[in-house]
N, C-alpha and C positions, 0 to 999 in steps of 0.2 A: 253261419259258422265260419271263422277265419281258417283258411287253408294254409298251414305252415309251410307246405311245399313251395308256395309261390316265392319264398325267399331264397330258394336254392339257386346258386350261380352255376352256369354251364361253361364248359371249355371244350375245345376240339383237341383230341389226341391225334397227332399227325400220322400215326399208323393207319388210321381210318382212310386216309387219302395217300397211301404209300405210293412212292415213285414221283410224287408231286414236289417240285423244288420249294424250298422254304419260303421264298418270297411270295409264291402263289398260295401256299398254305396260309400265310399271314393275311393275304388279301381276301381269300375265301372265308376265313374265320371272321374277319371284320364285316364283310358284306352279308354274311348269313345272320349275324347278330349274336354270336357267342359272346360271353362275357370275357373270355380269355382263351389262351391256347396252351397245350401241353406239348413241349418240344422234346424229341428224342435226341440222344447223343448222335445217332446216325444222321440226323438232319444237319447237325453242325459239321460232321465229317464230310458229308456230301458237298457242303459249301466250300470246304477246304479243297476237296477234289476238283471243284470247278474254278479254282484259282483265287478264292477269297482268303483273306487273312482274318485273324480273330477280331481285330478292331473293325473291319468291314462288316463282319457278321453281326457284331454288337450294334453297329450303327444301323444296319438294316432292320433289326428288331426294334430299336428305339424309334426309328422314323416311321415304322408301320402304324404306330398308335395303338397296337394291340397289347393288352396286358399279358405278360408271360406268367401264367399261373403256376406251372410246374416245369422244371427242367430236368431231363433225365441224364444220368451219367452212364458210363459203360458198365454192363453187368459182368458178373463172374468173380468179383473180389471176395465173396463169401468163402470160396473153396480153392482158389488157385495157389500154386506154389509161390514161394517168397518173391522171386524175381518178377513174375507176371503180376503178382499182387502189387508190388512196388510201382509197376507201370500203370496199373489201373488206379492206384491212389494218386498218381500224378495227373491222370485224366480227371479224377474227382476234384483236385485242386483247381484245374482249369475250368471245370464246370461251375464251381463256386464263384470263381472270378467273373465269369460271364453272367451268372445269375445276379450277383451284386451290381454289375454294371447296368443291367436292364430292369432292376427293381423287382426281381423274383425272389421270394423268400423260401421256396420249397424245392429241394433236390429229391429225386426219387431213384430207386434202384430195385432190381429184382434178382433172384438167385442166378439166373442165366442157365446155361446148358450143362455146366459142370456140377459135381456133387461132392459131398463130404459129410461131416457130422455136425450136429447142432452146436457142439463145443467149438468147432472151427468157425462157424458163422458168428457165434458170440464174440470170439476173440477178434475177428475181423471187424465186426460192427463197433467194438470199442475204439478201434483206430479210426474208422470212417466217421463215426459220430463226433470224435474229437476234431477231425479235419473240418467237417462242416460247421462245427461250433466256432472255429477260428474266425469264420466269416459272418457269424451271427445268424446263421440260417438253420432251417429244419431239414431233417432227413426222413423221408417216408419210404418204408420198406414194404415190398409186395410179396405175397406168396403166389405160387403157380400150382394150380390143382394137379398138373401133370408132372411136377418135379418129384423125384423119389423121396426127398426129405422135407423140403419147405413147401408143404402142400395143404396146409390148413391154418386157421386162425390161431389155434393154441400153440402151434410150433412157432409161428411168427411172434406171438407175445413172449414166448420163452426166450427167443433170441434178443428181442428188444429189452426186456426186463433184465436179462443177463448182462447186456452191455452197459446198462446203468446210466444212460445219457437222457436227460430230460428233453433234449432236442430231437430225439428219435421216436418215431411213431409208425402207425400202420397205414399202408395204402391197401384198401380192399377193392375188389373187382366183382361186379355182379356175376359175370360169366364164370370166374373161378370159384366164387362162393357156391354157385349152383352146381358145378361139376365136382366140388369137394364134398362137403357134408350137407349141402343145401343152404339156401339163403338164411332161413330162420336160425338154424343151428350155428351157422358161421357168424351171425351177428349177436348171438346170445352173450350177454355179459360185456360186450364192447362198449367202452365209455367214450364220451365226447373228447376227453383229454387225450386218449390214445389214437383216435381215428383222425389222421392228418389229411388223407386224400381218398377219393373214391372214383373208380372208373366204371363205365357201364356199357353194355350192349346186350342183345338177347342171345339165347343159346338154342341150338336146334334140338329137336326131340332125340335125335340119335347123333351125338357128336362124333367126330372122326377120332378113332382110338389110336393110341400110340404116337401122338404128335406132341412134342414138348412145347411148340409155339403155335397153338391152334389158330388157324385163319378161317374158321368156319363160323365166325361171329355174325350176328344178324342185327338188322334194324329193330329197335324196341317195338314190341307188339307183333312181331312176325315169328316169334319162337315160343318158348314154354315158361319163361320167367314171369312170375306174378308181380307186376310193377306196382300195383296198388299197395300190396303188402310191403314190398321193398321200400318204397318211398315213405310209407308210414313208419316203418322201423327206423329209418334214418332220421325222421322227424322226432321220434321218441328219444333217440340217442342225443339229439340236439346238434347233429352234424351241421357245420356252417361253412365247410370248404367247398371246393368246386366239384361238380359232377362232370367228369371228363369222358367224352364220348369216344371210346376206343372200340372200333368195330372192324378190324382187319378182315377183309374178304375179297378175293379176286373179282367178284362181280361188282363190288363197289369201286375197285381200282380202275375198272374199264370205263366208268362213267365220268362225267365232268366233276371235278372236285367242288365246283361252285354249287352244282345241283345236289351233290351228296350232303354238303354242309347245310344248305337251305332246308332240305328235307329233314335232316336231323333236328334242327332247331324247331321246326314246325311240329314234329312228332313229340319231341321232348316237352315242349310247352303244353301240348294237349294232354300229355300224361300227368304233368305236374298240376294242371288245373282241374283234373278230374276230382270227383267227390271223394272225401276221406272214406276209407274202407269201414264197413260195419263189422266185418269179421277180422280181428287182429290175430289171425293164426300164424 
């Protein structure tokens, strides 16, 4: 029987090897055999802080030979006051410019640490979606299971549908699905058309409570997520984007980024090659 999981593409999310300079992230991604990389806005800012300009950052990405699967913009624009939102939308413009230059068609963002109403997020997403559409790109929005408002799939869908842009869709995350309503409930009713991006890591049996940006994420197979069921559900949806390995954890940050990336690719390939589940619970 053909295993549809074999066609999933993998990417490294740079938070997994946090504190690693972007040039090393790119090299470790290539050497490990990931299909692409997901780069954070903070990685770009770190390059600026080290004296590089935008053109030099773009050239570094282009010369690496690594596909840029997703590029993150600065979070918070869902709920910030007008002046700060204006600054954040300026960052979004620059993020789109960089994405276009390096051949990346997907921008992502999450709610960040501030909060507000769903109506606030819808209004902001109308503006953000229009900005990203100017560049012919897609905007993938993520929920955070620990956010007071944007903390489950249904709320994310309400924001995206309310904004009314065809270039806006969902970014779902295995860890946050697990900590929200559970993977199965969180994926119920999700369509191929609305699922733009997917991140993955394992979750501990007893996650750290009260932390908005959890860094207790684990290597797949070392926590409680049912990977067989998860990958089968993504196959049933027909998801054909990247599986982006986002596993921020201080224990991984202490290790060689090359070892962390190589281990992730090996483990992910083993999971994807496993037999299709008999129980589709």
